N, C-alpha and C positions, 0 to 999 in steps of 0.2 A: 083307515088311510094313514100311510106314516107322514108324518110331518117333518119337516126340516129345523133344525135349531139354528138361531140367528146368531151369526159371529160378531163379536165386539167390534166398532166401527175402527179402520185403520189396523187390524190385524189381519196378519197374512194368512193365506189358506195352509194348513197343515204345520203351524208354528204357534206355540202357546205363547200368551202375553206374557211380557216382560215383568216377572215379580218384583224384579230389586230396582226399579227405574227411580222409587223414591229415595232412596240412598245416594245415588249417584253425587247427588249437590255437596255431603259429607265428605267425599273423597279428597279434595283440595285441603278440607280443614284436617284429614288424617295425615296427609303429607307434609303440612304445616307443624304438626304435632311432631311427628317423627324426627322433623328438620331440628323444630326446638329441642328435644333431650339429647338428640346426638351434640348439638351445640353446648348445651348445658354441662355436658359430660367431659368436653375437652379437656385434654390434661393440663395441668400447672406448667408443663415444662414448656409450652407454647410462647408462654411471657418473654421466654429469653430472645424470642424474635424482634421484641420492641426495644430491646435494650440500648441505650447506647454504647460505642464499642468498649468504652473504658469500664462500660460494669460487665462482671461475669457472675454467673448464677449457676448452682447445681443443688443436687439433694432435693427434689421436687416433691411435693404432696400435694393432693387436693385436687382442684380444677382451676382452670383459667380466670374462673369468676371469682373465686374464693378459694386460694390456696397458700403456700408457702414456700420458700426456698431456704434450705437449712444452710448453705454454704454461698455466702454473697462476697464477690471478691471487687476490688475498686482500685484500676490500674494494678491489679497482679498481686495487692496486699489483702489478707484475709479481713472481710469486713461483716463479721455476724451472720446473723439468719433475718429474712424478712417474711412476714405474713400480709397479705393484702387482700381486699375486698373492692373488686371493682364494679364501675357503673357503666351498665352497657350501653346507655344513650350517648355516653361520650364517644364512642366509636363512629358514629354517623357524621362526626366534624372532624374525624381521622387525629383524635384526641386519646389519651387513657387518664382518665379521672378513678382516683382509688384513694380507698382509708389506708393507711400504711402503718403497721406496727414492726418497730425495727429492734432486735437485742443484740448486744455484742458483751458476753460475758453477763456483768451488772448492770451495764448503760441501756437506758431504753429511751425510745422516741416515738411518739405517735403525731400522726400528722395526715391531714386531707391534701393530696397532691393532684396536679396535674401536667402532664407530660406530653409534649408534642415533638415535633421535628426540629423546633427551634430551642426548646429549652424546659426548665422545671420550673413550676411555681408551686409552691407548699404552703398553706395557709393551718392556723390552730395548732403551730408546732408547739410540741410541749414533752416535758422529759428530764432525763438527769440520771446522775450515776458517779462511780469513782471515776476519776480524771484518769486513773491509770489504767482502765481497761480501755482507753481511745490510743494505747501505745503503738498498737498491732498496725492503726491506720497512719503510723509516723506523724501524729500529732500529739503536742505536749510531753514528749518522751521524757522521761525521769520525773516528773511532776507528778504530786500526790495532793489527795484533798476530794471533795465532793463538788459538782456542778448541778446547777437546776435551771431551768430556762422556760420562755414561754414568749414565742414571738406571733404576731399576727398575721403576719406573711414573709416569705423569704423568695426572692427572684432568683435564676441564674440563666444563662446562657451557655449552650454549648459550643465550644468552640475548639479549632483545629489547632493543636500544637507543634505541626509540622512533622519531622520524622518521628517525634515522641510519641506521636498518636494525638487523640483527642481529650479534652479535658472539659472542666465546666469552668464559668466565670460568675461570681458573685455580682449580681446587679445593684440587688437592694435588700435590706432587712428593716424590720420594724418590730421591737420587742426587748426583752429584759432577761439578761445573762447574769447567775448569780453564783460566786465560787466561797468556799469555806474550808478552814483548815488547810490552807494553802503551803506546799512545799516545794524546795527543789534543792538538789544535792549540789547544783552550781551556783546557789546562792545563800551566802552565809553558813555553809557547811548543813546545808538542811533545816535551818530552823523554822520555826512555825513563822509565817508571813501574815497570818490573820486570813479575813474575809472580804471580798469585794464585789461589787454591783457594776453593771454595765448595762446602761440604758441607752438604744438604739432608736434614732429616727433616721434624720438626714443626716446628722452625726451623731457621736455618741457620746454620753457624761458617764466617766468611771469617777468612782468614789469608794472610800474603805466602809466596811459593815463593824468594825473595831478590830483590836489587833495590836500589833506592834507598829504598823504604818499609818500616818495620817497623810492620805493620798486623794487629791483632787485632780482630776484629767478631763482632757474632750481627746476624742477619737475620730479622726478624720479618714475616711478611706477613698480611695481613688480605683474603684473595680478595673475599669479599662486597663490601667498599669499594675493592677495587681498588688498595690503599694498601700501602704496607710502611715499615717504620723501620729503619735501620742506625745502632747502637750501640756504641761501641768506641772505641780510643785508637790514634794512630799518633805515629810520632817519624820525622824524616829520619837517613838512614846516612851514613857519612863519603863514599860516591859518588855520593850526591844532588846532581845539578846545581846551579850558583849560582839558575838562576830557581826551580828546584822549591823548593829550601831557602828563597829569599825567600817563596813561598806558605804553607808549613809556619812560617815565623815570623810571616807575618800572621796564621795561625789560632792561634799563642799569643797575640797579642794580644786576642783573644776569649776564649779558654778557657785557662786557666792552666796549664800542665805540672803533673804528679806529680813525686814525689821522684826517678824513675827519668827524667825529661824527656818523658814520653809525653803527649801531646796528647789530651785526651776529644773524641770526635766524636759527632753523632747529625744523622742525615739521615733526611727523610721524602721518599718519592718515590709516584709513581703507576704504575700498568702496566695 
C-alpha cells in the first residue's frame, strides 16, 4: 500500500524549501562592504569641494583618503604641490583632519592639520628650504638664504576680505624659526647678513646666530590688525662689510647708540 511522504513543517505544497535562507543575514554586510569599497575609491579631486575659496587645486592623483594635488594656488599664486592622508573619523564632526606634506621647488613642510568651517589648526609643523623658493607666493621676494622651523601649533581663522575675496588671519603660533646665510639686494648691496633665530610664544624673541650683525630684539604680533612691531638693538661686528657698516652708521645718525655702541631699532610691519 503506497505511503505518503511527510512535508517539512511550514512548507507550502508544491514549493521546494528555501535553500538560501541562511545567507539572508549576510546581505546587509555585503551591501556595507560594497559601499566601503566605493567610498575608499573616491577620487582625490573631491577634496577641492572642502577647500576655502582662496585656495585652488588641480592635477590630482590617488584617492580622497590618500592623494595629492600637483598644482596648488593661494589667491591665484602658484603654491607648489600637496600630498595628504585623511583621518576618516574626523568627518563625523564636520572637520577634516589630515597629515600633510607640502613641497614648492626645494621648500618642504610637514604638518598634522585640522580644517573646519572656522579655520585651520596645524600641529607638529616642521620643514624648511631655500627662502628664494617662496618668492612665487609673494613672500620674501629677493631674499636669499635657507630657513628651517618647528612649530608646536599654529592657529588661523578664515576671514572675509571684502570685495577682494577671503583670506586667513594668523591667531597664534608657538615654535622656532631659524634662517642662515641671509642676504637681500635691498640691504648693503646684497652683503651677507648672517643667521638669526626667532622663538615665538606669546611674543617672539629674535637674536643672531653669528655673523656681521649683533641683534637682540622682541617681536609683538597683533593678529586681529595683521600688524607687528619689532623692537630691540643692533650693532655691527668687526666682519661687517663696508656697505653694511655704512648702513648701520646711517641708522646711528637717527638713533643714538648706547654706551655699548648698540643702536635702538623699532619697526612696524603688516602681514
